C-alpha positions as CSV (number, residue, x, y, z in Angstrom):
1,X,-15.0,-27.1,-43.9
2,X,-13.7,-29.1,-41.0
3,X,-10.3,-30.7,-41.6
4,X,-10.5,-34.5,-41.8
5,X,-7.2,-36.5,-41.5
6,X,-5.8,-39.4,-39.6
7,X,-4.2,-37.7,-36.5
8,X,-4.9,-40.7,-34.2
9,X,-3.3,-43.0,-36.8
10,X,-0.2,-40.8,-36.9
11,X,0.0,-40.8,-33.1
12,X,0.0,-44.5,-33.0
13,X,2.7,-45.0,-35.6
14,X,5.9,-46.5,-34.3
15,X,7.9,-43.7,-36.1
16,X,6.0,-40.8,-34.5
17,X,9.2,-39.6,-32.8
18,X,10.8,-39.4,-36.2
19,X,8.2,-37.1,-37.8
20,X,9.7,-33.8,-39.0
21,X,9.1,-30.9,-36.7
22,X,7.9,-30.8,-33.1
23,X,4.5,-32.4,-32.8
24,X,2.0,-33.2,-30.0
25,X,-1.1,-35.3,-30.5
26,X,-4.2,-34.8,-28.3
27,X,-7.4,-36.9,-28.0
28,X,-10.8,-35.5,-28.5
29,X,-11.0,-34.3,-24.9
30,X,-7.7,-32.3,-25.1
31,X,-5.5,-34.8,-23.4
32,X,-1.9,-35.5,-24.6
33,X,-1.5,-38.9,-26.1
34,X,1.9,-38.5,-27.9
35,X,4.7,-36.1,-28.0
36,X,7.9,-36.6,-30.2
37,X,11.4,-35.8,-29.1
38,X,11.5,-32.4,-30.8
39,X,8.4,-31.3,-28.9
40,X,9.8,-32.6,-25.6
41,X,13.0,-30.6,-26.2
42,X,11.2,-27.4,-26.8
43,X,8.9,-27.8,-23.8
44,X,11.8,-28.8,-21.6
45,X,10.5,-32.3,-20.6
46,X,13.0,-35.3,-20.4
47,X,10.5,-38.0,-21.3
48,X,7.1,-38.5,-23.0
49,X,5.7,-39.9,-19.7
50,X,6.0,-36.5,-18.1
51,X,3.4,-35.0,-20.5
52,X,1.2,-37.9,-21.7
53,X,-2.2,-37.8,-20.0
54,X,-2.1,-34.1,-19.1
55,X,-4.8,-31.8,-20.2
56,X,-4.3,-28.9,-22.6
57,X,-6.1,-26.6,-20.2
58,X,-3.5,-27.3,-17.5
59,X,-0.5,-26.7,-19.6
60,X,0.1,-23.2,-18.5
61,X,0.2,-21.8,-22.0
62,X,-0.7,-18.1,-22.3
63,X,-1.7,-16.7,-25.7
64,X,0.2,-13.5,-26.8
65,X,0.1,-11.3,-29.9
66,X,2.8,-11.6,-32.5
67,X,5.1,-9.4,-30.4
68,X,4.9,-11.7,-27.4
69,X,2.6,-9.4,-25.4
70,X,-0.4,-10.9,-23.5
71,X,-3.6,-11.5,-25.5
72,X,-7.1,-11.0,-24.1
73,X,-8.1,-14.5,-25.2
74,X,-6.3,-17.3,-23.4
75,X,-7.7,-20.6,-24.7
76,X,-5.2,-23.3,-25.5
77,X,-4.9,-23.8,-29.3
78,X,-5.8,-27.5,-29.0
79,X,-9.0,-26.7,-27.0
80,X,-9.8,-23.9,-29.5
81,X,-9.5,-26.4,-32.4
82,X,-11.7,-28.9,-30.6
83,X,-14.4,-26.3,-29.9
84,X,-14.4,-24.7,-33.4
85,X,-13.5,-27.9,-35.4
86,X,-11.3,-25.5,-37.4
87,X,-7.5,-25.3,-37.5
88,X,-5.7,-22.8,-35.2
89,X,-3.0,-21.1,-37.3
90,X,0.1,-19.1,-36.2
91,X,-0.9,-18.9,-32.5
92,X,1.9,-17.5,-30.3
93,X,1.9,-18.7,-26.7
94,X,4.2,-18.0,-23.7
95,X,5.0,-20.7,-21.2
96,X,7.5,-21.6,-18.5
97,X,9.6,-24.7,-18.8
98,X,10.0,-27.0,-15.8
99,X,13.3,-25.3,-14.9
100,X,11.5,-21.9,-14.7
101,X,12.8,-20.5,-18.0
102,X,10.3,-18.5,-20.0
103,X,9.8,-19.4,-23.7
104,X,7.5,-18.6,-26.6
105,X,6.3,-21.0,-29.3
106,X,4.2,-20.7,-32.4
107,X,1.5,-23.4,-32.6
108,X,-0.5,-24.9,-35.5
109,X,-3.3,-27.0,-34.2
110,X,-5.3,-29.1,-36.7
111,X,-8.3,-31.1,-35.6
112,X,-9.3,-34.6,-36.8
113,X,-13.1,-34.9,-37.4
114,X,-15.1,-38.1,-37.7
115,X,-18.9,-38.3,-37.9
116,X,-19.0,-34.6,-37.1
117,X,-17.0,-35.1,-33.9
118,X,-13.4,-34.1,-33.1
119,X,-11.5,-37.2,-32.2
120,X,-8.0,-35.7,-32.0
121,X,-5.8,-32.7,-32.6
122,X,-2.3,-32.7,-34.0
123,X,-0.2,-29.6,-32.9
124,X,3.0,-28.5,-34.6
125,X,5.3,-26.4,-32.4
126,X,7.9,-23.9,-33.5
127,X,10.3,-22.3,-31.0
128,X,10.2,-18.5,-31.5
129,X,11.8,-17.6,-28.1
130,X,15.1,-16.3,-29.7
131,X,13.2,-14.1,-32.2
132,X,11.0,-12.5,-29.5
133,X,13.8,-12.1,-26.9
134,X,16.4,-10.7,-29.3
135,X,14.0,-8.0,-30.4
136,X,10.9,-7.7,-28.3
137,X,8.7,-5.8,-30.7
138,X,7.3,-2.6,-29.2
139,X,3.6,-2.4,-28.7
140,X,2.7,1.3,-28.2
141,X,-0.9,0.6,-27.7
142,X,-0.4,-2.0,-24.9
143,X,-0.1,0.5,-22.1
144,X,-3.0,2.5,-23.5
145,X,-5.2,-0.6,-23.7
146,X,-4.3,-1.5,-20.1
147,X,-5.0,2.0,-18.9
148,X,-8.4,2.1,-20.6
149,X,-9.4,-1.4,-19.3
150,X,-8.4,-0.5,-15.7
151,X,-10.2,2.9,-15.9
152,X,-13.4,1.1,-17.1
153,X,-13.1,-1.4,-14.2
154,X,-12.6,1.5,-11.7
155,X,-15.8,3.2,-12.9
156,X,-17.8,0.1,-11.9
157,X,-15.9,-0.9,-8.7
158,X,-17.6,-0.6,-5.3
159,X,-16.6,2.5,-3.4
160,X,-14.3,0.7,-1.0
161,X,-10.5,0.9,-0.9
162,X,-10.0,-2.9,-0.8
163,X,-12.5,-3.5,-3.6
164,X,-10.7,-0.9,-5.8
165,X,-7.3,-2.5,-5.2
166,X,-8.7,-6.0,-5.8
167,X,-10.3,-4.7,-9.1
168,X,-7.1,-3.1,-10.3
169,X,-4.7,-6.0,-9.5
170,X,-7.2,-8.6,-10.9
171,X,-7.6,-6.7,-14.1
172,X,-3.9,-6.2,-14.6
173,X,-3.2,-9.8,-13.8
174,X,-5.5,-10.9,-16.6
175,X,-4.0,-8.4,-19.0
176,X,-0.3,-9.2,-18.2
177,X,0.8,-12.4,-16.5
178,X,2.7,-11.9,-13.3
179,X,2.1,-11.2,-9.6
180,X,0.6,-7.8,-9.1
181,X,0.8,-6.2,-5.6
182,X,-0.9,-3.0,-4.5
183,X,-0.4,-1.5,-1.0
184,X,-2.4,1.4,0.5
185,X,-1.2,3.1,3.6
186,X,-3.6,3.3,6.5
187,X,-4.1,6.6,8.5
188,X,-1.3,5.2,10.6
189,X,1.5,5.1,8.0
190,X,3.3,2.3,9.8
191,X,0.6,-0.1,8.6
192,X,-0.9,-0.7,5.2
193,X,-3.5,-2.7,3.3
194,X,-2.0,-5.1,0.8
195,X,-3.9,-6.8,-2.1
196,X,-2.2,-9.2,-4.5
197,X,-3.4,-11.0,-7.7
198,X,-1.9,-13.6,-10.0
199,X,-4.3,-15.0,-12.5
200,X,-1.9,-17.8,-13.4
201,X,-0.8,-18.7,-9.8
202,X,-3.4,-17.6,-7.2
203,X,-1.5,-19.4,-4.4
204,X,1.4,-16.9,-4.8
205,X,-1.0,-14.0,-4.5
206,X,-2.5,-15.5,-1.3
207,X,1.0,-16.1,0.1
208,X,1.9,-12.4,-0.4
209,X,-1.3,-11.2,1.3
210,X,-0.9,-13.6,4.2
211,X,2.7,-12.4,4.7
212,X,1.5,-8.9,5.2
213,X,-1.3,-10.0,7.5
214,X,1.1,-12.0,9.8
215,X,1.3,-10.6,13.4
216,X,5.0,-9.8,12.9
217,X,4.7,-8.9,9.2
218,X,8.1,-8.1,7.7
219,X,8.9,-4.7,6.1
220,X,9.3,-4.9,2.4
221,X,12.3,-2.8,1.7
222,X,11.5,-1.9,-2.0
223,X,8.0,-0.8,-1.2
224,X,9.2,1.4,1.7
225,X,11.9,2.9,-0.6
226,X,9.3,3.8,-3.2
227,X,7.0,5.4,-0.6
228,X,9.7,7.4,1.1
229,X,11.4,8.7,-2.1
230,X,8.3,8.9,-4.3
231,X,10.4,7.4,-7.1
232,X,9.7,4.2,-9.0
233,X,11.9,1.1,-8.7
234,X,12.8,-0.8,-11.9
235,X,14.7,-4.0,-12.0
236,X,14.6,-5.2,-15.7
237,X,15.8,-8.7,-15.1
238,X,17.6,-9.8,-11.9
239,X,18.6,-13.3,-10.8
240,X,16.2,-14.5,-8.1
241,X,19.0,-15.2,-5.6
242,X,20.2,-11.6,-6.1
243,X,16.7,-10.3,-5.6
244,X,16.3,-12.2,-2.3
245,X,19.6,-10.8,-1.1
246,X,18.3,-7.2,-1.6
247,X,15.4,-7.8,0.9
248,X,15.6,-7.0,4.6
249,X,16.6,-9.5,7.2
250,X,13.0,-10.0,8.5
251,X,11.7,-10.7,5.0
252,X,14.4,-13.3,4.3
253,X,13.6,-14.8,7.7
254,X,9.9,-15.0,6.9
255,X,10.7,-16.6,3.5
256,X,12.9,-19.2,5.2
257,X,10.2,-20.1,7.7
258,X,7.3,-20.0,5.3
259,X,8.4,-21.3,1.9
260,X,6.6,-19.7,-1.1
261,X,4.3,-22.2,-3.0
262,X,6.3,-22.0,-6.2
263,X,5.1,-24.4,-9.0
264,X,8.7,-24.3,-10.4
265,X,12.0,-22.6,-9.5
266,X,12.4,-19.0,-10.5
267,X,15.7,-18.1,-12.3
268,X,15.1,-14.5,-13.1
269,X,12.7,-11.9,-11.9
270,X,11.5,-8.7,-13.4
271,X,10.3,-6.1,-10.9
272,X,8.7,-2.7,-11.3
273,X,7.1,-0.8,-8.4
274,X,5.7,2.7,-8.8
275,X,4.1,5.1,-6.2
276,X,0.4,5.5,-6.0
277,X,-0.3,9.2,-5.6
278,X,-3.4,11.3,-4.7
279,X,-3.6,15.1,-4.4
280,X,0.2,15.5,-4.4
281,X,0.8,12.8,-1.6
282,X,2.0,9.3,-1.9
283,X,-0.7,6.9,-0.6
284,X,0.7,3.5,-1.5
285,X,2.5,1.5,-4.3
286,X,1.6,-0.6,-7.3
287,X,4.1,-3.3,-8.4
288,X,4.6,-6.1,-10.9
289,X,6.8,-9.2,-10.2
290,X,7.1,-11.5,-13.2
291,X,9.3,-14.4,-14.1
292,X,11.8,-13.6,-16.9
293,X,14.4,-15.4,-18.9
294,X,15.2,-12.3,-21.0
295,X,13.3,-9.4,-22.7
296,X,13.6,-7.2,-19.6
297,X,11.1,-4.5,-18.4
298,X,11.7,-1.0,-19.7
299,X,10.9,2.6,-18.9
300,X,7.9,2.2,-21.2
301,X,6.5,-0.2,-18.6
302,X,7.1,2.3,-15.8
303,X,5.3,5.1,-17.7
304,X,2.1,3.2,-18.4
305,X,2.1,1.6,-14.9
306,X,2.6,5.0,-13.3
307,X,-0.5,6.3,-15.1
308,X,-2.6,3.4,-13.8
309,X,-1.2,3.8,-10.3
310,X,-2.1,7.5,-10.0
311,X,-5.7,6.8,-11.1
312,X,-5.8,3.9,-8.6
313,X,-4.4,6.0,-5.8
314,X,-6.9,8.8,-6.4
315,X,-9.8,6.3,-6.6
316,X,-8.7,4.5,-3.4
317,X,-8.2,7.8,-1.5
318,X,-11.7,9.0,-2.4
319,X,-13.1,5.6,-1.4
320,X,-11.3,5.8,1.9
321,X,-12.7,9.3,2.6
322,X,-16.2,8.0,1.8
323,X,-15.8,5.0,4.1
324,X,-14.4,7.1,6.9
325,X,-17.4,9.5,6.6
326,X,-19.9,6.6,6.7
327,X,-18.0,5.0,9.6
328,X,-18.0,8.3,11.7
329,X,-21.7,8.8,11.1
330,X,-22.5,5.2,12.1
331,X,-20.4,5.6,15.3
332,X,-22.1,8.8,16.3
333,X,-25.4,7.1,15.8
334,X,-24.2,4.2,17.9
335,X,-23.2,6.5,20.8
336,X,-26.7,8.2,20.5
337,X,-28.4,4.8,20.7
338,X,-26.4,3.8,23.8
339,X,-27.2,7.1,25.4
340,X,-30.9,6.6,24.8
341,X,-30.8,3.1,26.2
342,X,-29.1,4.4,29.4
343,X,-31.7,7.1,30.0
344,X,-34.7,4.9,29.0
345,X,-34.1,1.8,31.1
346,X,-32.6,1.0,34.5
347,X,-32.0,-2.6,33.3
348,X,-28.2,-2.9,33.3
349,X,-28.1,-6.2,31.3
350,X,-30.3,-4.7,28.6
351,X,-28.1,-1.6,28.4
352,X,-24.9,-3.7,28.2
353,X,-26.4,-5.8,25.5
354,X,-27.1,-2.7,23.4
355,X,-23.5,-1.5,24.1
356,X,-22.0,-4.8,23.0
357,X,-24.1,-4.8,19.8
358,X,-22.8,-1.4,19.0
359,X,-19.2,-2.5,19.8
360,X,-19.2,-5.4,17.4
361,X,-20.9,-3.4,14.6
362,X,-19.0,-0.2,15.0
363,X,-15.5,-1.7,15.5
364,X,-15.9,-4.6,13.1
365,X,-15.0,-7.3,15.6
366,X,-16.4,-10.7,16.1
367,X,-17.1,-10.9,19.8
368,X,-17.2,-8.7,22.9
369,X,-18.0,-9.0,26.6
370,X,-18.1,-6.9,29.8
371,X,-16.4,-8.0,33.0
372,X,-17.5,-6.4,36.3
373,X,-15.1,-5.9,39.3
374,X,-16.4,-7.6,42.4
375,X,-15.4,-5.4,45.4
376,X,-15.7,-8.3,47.8
377,X,-12.9,-10.5,46.4
378,X,-11.3,-8.1,43.8
379,X,-12.0,-10.4,40.8
380,X,-13.5,-9.8,37.4
381,X,-16.6,-11.7,36.3
382,X,-18.6,-11.7,33.1
383,X,-22.0,-10.1,33.1
384,X,-22.7,-9.8,29.4
385,X,-21.2,-11.1,26.1
386,X,-22.0,-11.5,22.4
387,X,-20.5,-13.1,19.3
388,X,-19.0,-16.2,21.0
389,X,-19.6,-19.5,19.2
390,X,-19.5,-21.6,22.3
391,X,-23.0,-22.2,23.6
392,X,-21.7,-22.6,27.2
393,X,-18.9,-20.3,28.4
394,X,-17.4,-21.1,31.8
395,X,-18.0,-18.6,34.6
396,X,-14.4,-17.3,34.8
397,X,-13.3,-15.3,37.9
398,X,-10.2,-13.4,36.7
399,X,-7.8,-11.8,39.2
400,X,-6.7,-8.2,38.6
401,X,-3.0,-8.8,38.0
402,X,-0.4,-8.2,35.4
403,X,-2.0,-10.6,32.9
404,X,-4.9,-9.5,30.7
405,X,-7.5,-8.1,31.3
406,X,-6.1,-7.2,34.7
407,X,-3.3,-5.2,33.2
408,X,-5.8,-2.9,31.5
409,X,-7.6,-2.3,34.8
410,X,-4.3,-1.7,36.8
411,X,-2.9,0.6,34.1
412,X,-6.2,2.3,33.4
413,X,-5.4,2.3,29.6
414,X,-6.5,0.4,26.5
415,X,-4.6,-2.8,25.9
416,X,-4.4,-4.6,22.5
417,X,-2.9,-7.9,21.5
418,X,-2.4,-9.1,17.9
419,X,0.5,-11.6,18.4
420,X,-0.8,-15.2,18.5
421,X,2.0,-16.2,20.9
422,X,0.6,-13.7,23.5
423,X,-2.7,-15.7,23.7
424,X,-0.9,-18.5,25.5
425,X,-0.4,-16.2,28.5
426,X,-4.2,-15.8,28.9
427,X,-6.0,-17.7,31.7
428,X,-8.8,-18.4,29.1
429,X,-6.4,-19.7,26.4
430,X,-8.6,-22.9,25.9
431,X,-11.6,-20.7,25.2
432,X,-9.6,-18.5,22.8
433,X,-8.3,-21.5,21.0
434,X,-11.8,-22.9,20.6
435,X,-13.1,-19.6,19.3
436,X,-10.2,-19.0,17.0
437,X,-9.4,-15.5,18.2
438,X,-6.3,-13.8,16.7
439,X,-6.7,-10.3,18.0
440,X,-7.8,-8.9,21.4
441,X,-8.5,-5.5,23.0
442,X,-9.5,-4.3,26.4
443,X,-10.6,-0.9,27.8
444,X,-11.0,-0.2,31.6
445,X,-14.4,1.0,32.7
446,X,-14.0,4.1,34.9
447,X,-16.8,6.3,36.3
448,X,-16.3,9.2,38.7
449,X,-12.7,8.0,39.1
450,X,-13.7,4.6,40.2
451,X,-12.9,1.3,38.4
452,X,-16.0,-0.8,37.8
453,X,-14.8,-3.4,35.2
454,X,-13.4,-3.9,31.7
455,X,-14.8,-4.1,28.2
456,X,-13.2,-6.7,26.0
457,X,-13.3,-7.1,22.2
458,X,-12.2,-10.2,20.2
459,X,-11.6,-10.8,16.5
460,X,-10.9,-14.0,14.5
461,X,-8.6,-12.2,12.0
462,X,-5.8,-9.8,12.4
463,X,-6.7,-6.2,13.4
464,X,-4.8,-3.0,12.6
465,X,-6.6,-0.5,14.8
466,X,-6.1,3.2,14.1
467,X,-6.6,6.1,16.4
468,X,-10.3,6.6,15.6
469,X,-10.9,2.9,16.3
470,X,-9.3,3.2,19.7
471,X,-11.1,6.4,20.6
472,X,-14.5,4.8,19.7
473,X,-13.7,1.8,21.9
474,X,-12.8,4.2,24.7
475,X,-16.0,6.1,24.2
476,X,-18.1,3.0,24.4
477,X,-16.2,1.9,27.5
478,X,-17.1,5.2,29.1
479,X,-20.8,4.7,28.2
480,X,-20.6,1.2,29.7
481,X,-19.0,2.6,32.9
482,X,-21.7,5.2,33.3
483,X,-24.4,2.6,32.8
484,X,-22.8,0.4,35.5
485,X,-22.4,3.3,37.9
486,X,-26.0,4.5,37.3
487,X,-27.3,1.0,38.0
488,X,-25.3,0.8,41.2
489,X,-26.8,4.1,42.4
490,X,-30.3,3.1,41.5
491,X,-29.9,-0.1,43.5
492,X,-28.6,1.7,46.5
493,X,-31.4,4.3,46.4
494,X,-34.0,1.5,46.3
495,X,-32.5,0.1,49.5
496,X,-31.9,3.2,51.5
497,X,-34.1,5.9,49.9
498,X,-32.8,9.3,48.7
499,X,-30.3,11.2,50.8
500,X,-31.9,13.1,53.7
501,X,-35.1,11.2,53.6
502,X,-36.4,9.8,57.0
503,X,-36.2,6.1,57.5
504,X,-39.3,4.0,58.3
505,X,-41.1,5.3,61.4
506,X,-41.7,3.3,64.5
507,X,-45.3,2.6,65.3
508,X,-47.0,5.2,67.7
509,X,-47.0,4.0,71.3
510,X,-50.3,3.2,73.2
511,X,-50.6,6.4,75.3
512,X,-53.6,7.7,77.3
513,X,-55.0,11.2,76.6
514,X,-53.3,12.6,79.7
515,X,-49.9,11.0,78.7
516,X,-50.2,12.6,75.3
517,X,-50.9,16.0,76.9
518,X,-47.9,15.7,79.2
519,X,-45.7,14.4,76.2
520,X,-46.6,17.5,74.2
521,X,-45.7,19.8,77.0
522,X,-42.4,18.0,77.5
523,X,-41.6,18.5,73.8
524,X,-42.4,22.2,74.2
525,X,-39.8,22.3,77.0
526,X,-42.0,22.9,80.0
527,X,-40.8,21.8,83.5
528,X,-42.8,19.5,85.7
529,X,-44.1,22.5,87.8
530,X,-45.2,24.3,84.6
531,X,-47.0,21.2,83.3
532,X,-48.7,20.7,86.7
533,X,-50.1,24.2,86.6
534,X,-51.4,23.8,83.0
535,X,-53.1,20.5,83.5
536,X,-54.1,21.2,87.2
537,X,-52.2,18.2,88.7
538,X,-49.6,18.1,91.5
539,X,-45.9,18.1,90.5
540,X,-45.4,14.7,92.0
541,X,-48.3,13.3,89.8
542,X,-46.7,14.9,86.7
543,X,-43.3,13.5,87.7
544,X,-44.9,10.0,87.9
545,X,-46.4,10.2,84.5
546,X,-43.1,11.5,82.9
547,X,-41.3,8.5,84.5
548,X,-43.9,6.2,82.9
549,X,-43.4,7.9,79.5
550,X,-39.6,7.3,79.7
551,X,-40.2,3.6,80.4
552,X,-42.8,3.2,77.6
553,X,-40.7,5.0,75.0
554,X,-37.4,3.4,76.0
555,X,-35.5,6.6,76.6
556,X,-33.3,7.8,79.5
557,X,-34.2,11.4,79.9
558,X,-36.6,14.2,79.0
559,X,-34.4,15.4,76.1
560,X,-34.3,12.0,74.4
561,X,-38.1,11.7,75.0
562,X,-38.8,15.0,73.2
563,X,-36.3,14.2,70.3
564,X,-37.8,10.8,69.7
565,X,-41.4,12.0,69.8
566,X,-40.6,14.7,67.3
567,X,-38.6,12.4,64.9
568,X,-41.3,9.7,64.9
569,X,-44.1,12.2,64.4
570,X,-46.1,11.0,67.4
571,X,-47.6,14.3,68.1
């Protein structure tokens, strides 16, 4: 039966502060209406005003089992009593005091029911922190439960490395409070993919991910140490200032410039980082960072976390192999599509459009364009583009100098830019700012040793290109250069005809029958006397007609006359 008492009446009593035990009164919607001095002392608040009006759901209480380990259900005892209209007995919760200290309390939450509606809840608190921290009861099944839960989640995760890391860190964050960070090395081991999760404080998780996505991302010393040695790092309970001092200079500099969004100060931190392994190789790390006041992490935590990390590493490595295979197949298909477009159509703009579509899809970038080199003034001008948000892009004429993209043309090599500060050096910086680009790449277009232009790619997030990415960009640049060169040859052929072909012939002159006979004999090489004998005329008459032919055909001598008649096909 529902419990019926006069909780609201107790809360309004002038002597509420003097009630025995630590007590908090909630209204029917789970808001705090009173808290006596004993409860304020346990929770770490200086005055009742600091807590009155707050919602139970926002208190940051995390249910645990009797040993203080995280519990799958995480409903505030007062909310649970309101929903069930039944008392919540012997509920153990973990919370952080305003000064950052971690504590545990046992809660008894009794609802007040009137007309079948809960109008209030009276919660009695008992501080059990000393009991749990003096002897943190072992929970042998905790690691097994976490391993089983993560394994089940991996079985249903999408076959993608980032999806797998997100699934694992998210599951672990719900099972055990703290900031979970997974890193997976790219094919270039100098860079890695980092995924973080913190179910209780998502802003911290986002901060960790953003730190690693920064253009000049700092090197996290502990992660590097685990990867290089293959051994886990365990810091059971370390003062936060001491932990910061262990970090590299660039990490501390980043933390100074970009303050972490901490809801309350951290006094002590527990850290455990283990290597993620696959087929005998270290492919990344998996780590837990949790606030602590005592009850430090142990080797037991290292063992069960290592088992999860190895399964995660193998799953992520398999997913990466699958993604790589699909990517290579798609890129081969893209190159084939470009080749077909080049052979099927002489329309350069159509071909470049096909190439740019394959660039954005195959390289995973937001925008791309092709700039052609104008041989008249030596500048680069845009002839095709895709992915730009601006409906009207100015017709930039870019010089070939030491700035981009001219540097790529001069150096005849791929240029990439990922530092935001470098974009201020671009002549098109206003366009880049409007588009929100954060990464840039350029490859020179070279055909038969001749520079014809440059292919540019743009992205609105950070890029970490590997060697295959760069090679595919170079291959598409070569295809674009071939298309431009073919289009140029086609245009020249239409104007001049194929090599060796005769130009347009001059119209045949208006010659008499006798003049044609004499012209034919001149072409055969006969002299005036020979011609006179063959056509039965005097040599002087033949000489007169030859002189007439020279004037009509605008030539100076008999040799030029014969050559021109033959070339123009007048005979």
